[in-house]
C-alpha positions as CSV (number, residue, x, y, z in Angstrom):
1,M,183.7,127.4,95.3
2,D,182.2,130.1,96.8
3,K,182.9,131.5,100.1
4,S,179.9,129.4,101.9
5,G,181.8,126.1,100.0
6,H,178.9,125.7,97.4
7,S,179.8,124.7,93.9
8,C,180.0,128.3,92.1
9,T,177.0,127.3,89.2
10,Y,173.9,129.4,90.1
11,H,170.3,129.3,89.6
12,S,168.0,131.9,89.8
13,I,164.4,132.2,91.4
14,S,162.7,132.2,87.9
15,D,165.2,129.5,86.9
16,I,163.8,127.3,90.0
17,S,160.1,128.0,89.8
18,E,160.3,126.5,86.3
19,K,162.1,123.5,87.2
20,L,160.3,122.6,89.7
21,N,157.3,124.1,88.9
22,I,156.4,126.3,92.0
23,S,155.5,129.9,92.0
24,Q,158.6,132.4,92.6
25,K,156.8,133.6,95.8
26,T,157.2,130.3,97.1
27,I,160.9,130.0,96.3
28,R,161.6,133.8,98.4
29,R,159.3,132.3,101.0
30,H,161.6,129.6,101.9
31,L,165.0,132.2,100.8
32,A,163.7,134.6,103.6
33,S,163.1,131.7,106.3
34,G,166.8,130.6,105.7
35,R,165.4,127.0,104.6
36,L,166.7,127.6,100.8
37,K,170.3,128.9,100.8
38,S,171.5,131.8,98.7
39,I,174.0,134.8,98.1
40,K,173.4,138.2,95.9
41,I,175.3,138.8,93.3
42,G,174.6,142.9,91.7
43,G,171.8,142.6,94.0
44,V,170.2,139.8,92.3
45,Y,169.2,136.1,94.6
46,R,171.1,133.6,93.1
47,I,171.0,129.9,94.6
48,P,174.1,127.5,94.0
49,V,173.6,123.8,92.5
50,D,174.7,122.3,95.8
51,A,171.7,124.8,98.1
52,L,169.6,123.6,96.4
53,N,170.6,120.1,96.4
54,D,170.5,120.4,100.3
55,F,167.1,121.9,100.2
56,L,165.5,119.2,98.1
57,N,167.0,116.5,100.1
58,H,167.0,117.5,103.7
59,N,165.3,115.8,105.9
60,D,162.8,116.7,109.6
61,L,164.9,116.6,112.2
62,Q,163.7,113.8,114.4
63,S,165.0,110.9,116.3
64,E,164.1,108.2,113.2
65,T,165.7,108.9,109.7
66,V,163.5,109.9,106.9
67,L,164.4,109.1,104.1
68,G,162.1,111.2,101.9
69,F,158.4,111.4,101.6
70,D,155.9,109.9,99.2
71,L,153.5,111.6,96.8
72,F,150.3,112.4,99.2
73,G,153.3,113.1,102.4
74,K,153.5,110.0,103.8
75,K,157.2,109.8,105.3
76,I,159.6,107.0,103.5
77,F,161.6,105.5,106.9
78,S,163.5,102.8,104.8
79,E,164.9,101.5,101.4
80,K,162.1,99.5,100.7
81,D,159.3,102.1,101.1
82,S,161.7,104.2,99.0
83,I,160.7,104.4,95.0
84,K,163.1,103.8,92.4
85,I,163.7,107.2,90.5
86,K,163.6,106.9,86.6
87,S,166.5,109.0,85.0
88,N,164.8,111.5,81.9
89,S,167.7,110.5,79.7
90,K,166.6,107.3,80.3
91,D,162.9,106.8,79.1
92,E,161.6,103.4,77.9
93,V,160.0,104.9,74.7
94,N,158.1,103.1,71.9
95,W,158.3,105.4,69.0
96,K,155.9,104.8,66.3
97,D,155.7,106.5,62.9
98,I,152.2,108.5,62.3
99,S,153.4,110.3,59.5
100,N,151.7,108.1,56.9
101,S,148.6,108.6,58.7
102,W,148.6,112.5,59.1
103,D,147.2,114.0,56.5
104,N,144.7,110.7,55.9
105,V,142.6,110.8,59.0
106,S,140.0,107.8,59.1
107,D,137.2,108.1,61.5
108,S,137.7,105.5,64.5
109,T,135.2,103.8,66.6
110,L,137.4,104.4,69.6
111,T,135.9,106.0,72.2
112,F,137.7,108.3,74.7
113,V,136.7,111.2,77.9
114,D,138.5,114.2,78.5
115,V,139.1,115.1,82.5
116,F,140.3,118.4,83.4
117,S,138.7,118.9,79.6
118,G,139.2,122.7,80.0
119,A,138.9,124.8,76.3
120,G,139.1,121.4,75.1
121,G,142.9,121.0,73.5
122,I,143.4,117.1,74.2
123,T,139.3,116.9,72.9
124,K,140.0,118.7,69.6
125,G,143.3,117.0,69.0
126,F,142.1,113.6,69.0
127,E,139.3,114.6,67.4
128,L,141.3,115.6,64.3
129,A,142.7,111.7,65.1
130,G,139.3,110.7,64.1
131,L,138.4,109.6,67.6
132,R,135.1,109.7,68.9
133,G,134.2,112.4,71.8
134,V,131.9,111.1,75.1
135,C,132.5,113.7,77.3
136,G,134.4,116.4,78.9
137,L,134.8,117.3,82.5
138,D,135.9,120.6,83.9
139,W,134.7,123.5,87.1
140,F,135.6,126.6,84.9
141,K,132.7,128.5,83.4
142,E,134.1,130.0,80.5
143,A,135.7,127.4,79.3
144,G,132.8,125.3,80.0
145,L,130.8,127.5,77.5
146,T,133.9,127.2,75.1
147,Y,133.6,123.6,74.6
148,K,130.3,123.1,75.0
149,R,130.2,125.9,71.8
150,N,132.7,123.6,69.6
151,F,131.7,120.4,70.8
152,N,128.8,118.2,70.0
153,H,128.8,115.9,72.8
154,P,128.4,116.7,76.8
155,L,130.3,118.2,79.4
156,V,129.8,118.0,82.8
157,E,130.6,121.1,85.0
158,G,131.2,121.0,88.5
159,D,134.3,119.9,90.9
160,I,135.8,116.6,90.4
161,R,136.4,116.5,94.3
162,S,132.4,116.1,94.4
163,S,130.3,113.1,94.8
164,S,127.2,114.1,92.8
165,T,129.8,115.2,90.0
166,K,131.6,112.3,89.8
167,S,128.3,110.5,89.5
168,E,126.6,112.8,87.2
169,F,129.8,112.4,84.9
170,Y,129.8,108.4,84.8
171,N,126.0,108.0,83.8
172,T,126.5,110.3,81.6
173,I,129.2,108.2,80.1
174,E,127.6,105.1,80.3
175,R,124.8,107.3,78.4
176,E,126.6,108.5,75.7
177,L,128.2,104.8,74.8
178,N,125.3,103.3,74.8
179,G,126.7,99.8,75.5
180,S,129.8,100.5,73.6
181,K,133.6,100.0,75.1
182,L,135.5,102.9,76.6
183,N,139.0,103.0,74.8
184,I,140.3,106.3,76.7
185,V,140.8,108.5,79.4
186,A,142.7,111.8,78.6
187,G,143.3,113.4,81.6
188,G,146.2,117.0,82.0
189,F,145.4,117.3,86.1
190,P,146.4,120.2,87.7
191,C,150.0,120.5,88.9
192,Q,150.4,123.3,90.9
193,G,149.6,121.0,93.9
194,F,152.8,119.2,94.0
195,S,155.0,122.1,95.7
196,M,156.7,121.8,98.2
197,A,158.3,122.8,101.9
198,G,161.8,121.1,102.1
199,N,160.9,117.8,100.3
200,R,157.5,116.9,101.0
201,I,154.2,118.0,99.5
202,E,152.7,120.9,101.2
203,D,149.4,120.5,102.2
204,D,147.4,121.8,99.4
205,P,143.5,121.0,98.4
206,R,145.2,120.6,94.9
207,N,147.4,117.2,95.7
208,S,143.7,115.5,95.5
209,L,143.0,116.0,92.5
210,Y,144.9,113.7,91.1
211,K,144.1,111.0,92.9
212,E,140.5,111.7,91.4
213,L,141.6,110.9,88.1
214,L,142.8,108.2,89.8
215,E,139.2,107.1,90.9
216,I,138.2,108.2,87.8
217,V,140.4,105.5,85.8
218,E,139.5,102.8,88.3
219,H,136.5,103.4,88.1
220,L,135.9,103.8,84.7
221,Q,138.1,101.2,83.4
222,P,139.2,102.3,79.8
223,E,142.0,100.2,78.3
224,F,144.3,103.6,77.6
225,V,145.1,106.4,79.9
226,V,146.5,109.6,78.4
227,C,147.9,112.4,81.4
228,E,149.7,115.2,80.7
229,N,151.7,117.7,82.7
230,V,154.5,120.0,82.7
231,V,158.2,118.7,82.5
232,G,158.7,119.9,86.0
233,L,156.9,117.2,87.5
234,R,159.8,115.0,86.7
235,S,161.9,117.1,88.8
236,M,159.6,117.2,91.7
237,L,160.8,115.4,95.0
238,G,163.8,114.6,92.8
239,G,161.7,112.3,90.5
240,R,159.3,110.4,93.3
241,V,155.9,112.4,92.2
242,E,157.1,111.0,88.7
243,A,157.4,107.5,90.1
244,K,154.1,107.3,92.3
245,I,152.2,107.9,89.9
246,L,153.4,105.3,87.7
247,E,153.2,103.0,90.7
248,D,150.3,104.0,91.5
249,F,148.7,103.2,87.9
250,A,150.7,100.1,87.4
251,E,148.7,98.8,91.0
252,A,145.2,99.7,89.3
253,G,146.4,97.4,86.0
254,Y,148.1,99.9,83.6
255,S,151.4,99.7,82.4
256,M,152.7,102.6,81.5
257,N,155.7,105.0,79.3
258,V,156.3,108.3,80.1
259,T,158.6,110.7,78.1
260,V,158.3,114.7,77.1
261,L,157.2,115.5,73.8
262,R,157.8,118.8,72.1
263,A,154.7,120.6,70.4
264,A,156.9,121.8,67.7
265,D,157.8,118.1,66.5
266,Y,154.1,117.7,65.5
267,G,153.8,121.0,63.2
268,V,152.7,123.0,66.7
269,P,154.5,126.6,65.8
270,Q,155.5,126.6,69.0
271,K,158.3,124.6,71.1
272,R,155.8,123.8,73.9
273,D,157.5,120.6,75.9
274,R,155.8,118.5,77.8
275,V,155.8,114.9,79.7
276,I,153.2,112.7,78.3
277,F,151.9,109.1,80.5
278,I,150.1,106.7,78.1
279,G,149.6,103.6,79.9
280,N,147.1,100.5,79.3
281,R,145.8,97.4,80.6
282,I,145.1,95.4,77.0
283,D,148.5,94.3,77.0
284,K,149.1,96.8,74.1
285,P,152.1,98.1,73.5
286,N,152.5,102.0,74.7
287,Y,153.2,104.4,71.8
288,H,154.3,108.0,71.6
289,P,154.1,109.3,68.3
290,E,158.1,109.9,66.4
291,P,158.6,113.2,65.5
292,F,157.9,113.5,62.0
293,L,159.6,117.2,62.0
294,T,163.0,119.0,62.6
295,P,164.1,122.2,63.9
296,D,164.8,123.3,60.5
297,K,161.5,122.8,59.4
298,Y,159.6,123.6,62.3
299,K,156.5,126.3,61.6
300,T,157.5,129.6,62.7
301,T,155.7,132.4,64.4
302,G,155.9,134.5,61.6
303,E,153.6,131.8,59.4
304,A,151.3,130.8,62.2
305,I,150.1,134.9,62.6
306,G,151.7,136.9,59.6
307,D,148.7,137.8,58.2
308,L,146.5,138.5,61.5
309,M,148.9,141.8,61.8
310,T,147.1,144.8,60.0
311,L,143.7,142.9,60.8
312,E,141.3,145.2,62.8
313,D,139.5,143.8,66.1
314,N,137.4,141.6,65.8
315,P,135.5,140.0,69.0
316,E,133.8,137.4,67.2
317,F,137.6,136.1,65.9
318,N,138.9,136.4,69.4
319,H,141.2,138.9,67.9
320,I,141.4,142.2,70.2
321,K,144.4,144.1,70.4
322,T,145.2,145.1,73.6
323,R,146.0,149.1,73.8
324,H,149.4,150.4,75.5
325,R,151.2,153.2,77.1
326,P,153.2,155.2,74.7
327,D,156.1,154.0,77.0
328,M,155.0,150.4,77.2
329,V,155.2,150.5,73.4
330,E,158.1,151.8,73.0
331,K,159.8,149.1,75.1
332,M,158.1,146.2,73.4
333,L,159.3,147.4,70.2
334,S,163.3,148.0,71.4
335,L,162.6,144.3,72.5
336,K,164.9,141.8,71.9
337,E,163.2,138.0,71.0
338,G,163.5,135.6,73.2
339,D,163.4,138.5,76.5
340,S,160.9,139.5,78.5
341,L,159.9,142.5,79.5
342,Y,160.8,142.6,83.2
343,K,163.7,141.1,85.0
344,G,162.8,138.4,87.6
345,Y,159.5,137.0,84.9
346,S,161.4,135.0,82.5
347,D,158.3,132.8,81.3
348,A,156.0,136.6,81.1
349,W,156.0,139.3,78.6
350,K,158.3,137.3,76.6
351,K,158.8,138.7,72.6
352,C,158.1,135.4,70.6
353,P,160.7,134.8,67.3
354,W,159.5,136.0,64.2
355,N,161.2,133.4,62.6
356,E,161.3,130.1,64.5
357,A,158.9,128.3,66.6
358,S,157.3,130.3,69.0
359,C,158.4,130.4,72.6
360,T,155.6,128.8,75.2
361,I,152.8,130.4,74.9
362,K,151.2,131.0,78.3
363,E,149.1,133.2,80.2
364,N,150.3,134.4,83.7
365,H,148.7,137.2,85.9
366,G,148.2,139.1,82.2
367,G,151.3,139.0,81.3
368,V,151.2,137.3,77.9
369,N,153.5,136.9,75.1
370,V,155.0,140.2,73.3
371,H,154.6,140.5,69.2
372,P,157.6,139.8,67.2
373,K,157.0,142.9,64.9
374,L,154.2,145.2,66.9
375,G,154.5,147.1,69.7
376,R,152.0,144.7,72.1
377,V,151.2,141.7,73.6
378,L,149.3,138.6,71.3
379,T,145.8,138.6,70.9
380,A,144.1,135.5,71.5
381,R,143.3,134.6,67.8
382,E,146.9,135.0,67.4
383,M,148.0,132.4,70.8
384,A,145.2,130.5,69.2
385,R,147.2,130.2,66.4
386,L,150.5,129.3,68.0
387,Q,148.7,126.9,70.1
388,S,147.1,125.2,66.9
389,F,143.7,125.8,67.2
390,P,141.9,125.8,64.0
391,D,140.5,129.2,63.1
392,D,136.5,128.2,63.0
393,F,137.6,127.4,67.3
394,I,136.2,130.1,69.0
395,F,136.8,130.9,72.6
396,E,133.9,132.3,74.9
397,G,134.0,134.7,77.7
398,P,136.1,137.3,78.6
399,K,139.2,138.4,76.7
400,N,141.4,137.7,80.1
401,K,139.2,134.1,80.3
402,Q,140.1,133.4,76.9
403,L,143.8,134.4,77.2
404,V,144.3,132.0,80.7
405,Q,141.7,129.0,78.7
406,L,144.3,129.3,75.9
407,G,147.7,129.2,78.0
408,N,146.5,126.0,79.9
409,A,145.7,124.3,76.6
410,V,147.3,121.2,75.3
411,P,148.2,122.0,71.5
412,P,145.4,119.8,69.6
413,L,148.2,119.4,66.7
414,L,150.2,117.4,70.2
415,A,147.1,115.6,70.8
416,K,146.6,114.7,67.8
417,A,149.7,112.8,66.9
418,I,149.2,111.1,70.2
419,G,145.8,110.0,69.6
420,L,146.9,108.7,66.3
421,A,149.8,106.9,68.1
422,I,147.6,105.4,70.0
423,R,145.6,104.3,67.2
424,K,148.6,102.4,65.7
425,S,148.6,101.2,69.5
426,Y,145.2,98.7,68.5
427,G,146.2,98.4,64.8
428,D,143.3,101.0,63.9
429,V,145.4,103.0,61.1
């Protein structure tokens, strides 16, 4: 125990940021206010495990006993209002072998739409799984240009919270389906709005984006729903965010299963973990794709991008190398694989390992991944390779916008695996 009586196991600010998916700035604000207790070790803030638990479970000091808050900030006053929290280690998963279908994918008549589609990582993966894309929806201009360049079906551009945008989306889907059934709604809804003040969801307008996805599902009534998000969502509010999502979709008629998938298990040269919700309303099994690669068989960074090391700049191929100052070049060359260039920013400026699957590809305010062999950060095309986008998938917009699209994207091969698992649920492959 330390002098404050806390356990001597500590979190760093970056650890908590990654775990809870809230910004380091927000964490520092709570440290400054005293709501989150910490100590300094060698001039660096360290948060005891017990202090973090106290912070997450702290109740409002009111006369009524507040047990917590639900996803939308509604107070929970009694056990009957509370939500049972599922243990991450005890997920009820229906694993399905997809390996026999991986290299011989047939076309399917099953249809899907992609909400919060971005550049189209899910869409590309689902099409690789043989599914038929109907429509995408996103507000990001440059991502929209990329989507329209790479897919033949329509994209609706606009704010999902706008009734006119949703009406256009619904009308476009109806026109494209032309009487056919909509089988799947997929969406990686933004999770930035799930930040916390104490253990309550802050008043962030982005919270409404999850509710908009739920409204779209209730309106379109697809047979299956797929939701993708960062792993940190699972621990938000002690698991109440995940539990609320499962509860809401159950009320809408969808029985869901959820677990974490690692992209490298499905041929993506990247150790990118994502929480994947799969649900349906037609009494089919919710299959998650069984991993078919073990860590010793992962595709490595070197295998994915080695041939691009000597390639000259080619804007049409999204391959433009960043020119760094000489001192920055030296720092990058001397950086150890897996380490970050700047202390306190463990999720940015990290050097990818050459002989392993890459660390998670991110675009973090310009701090992208460092090349394992060269004194520079990765190009957009190198990031695309590590995200498993094919070389004929071209990203639109200036380089900085391409990097944002790539950092936000779902790896297509991960989405392909999910798409094949859904086809297995239908007995379609």
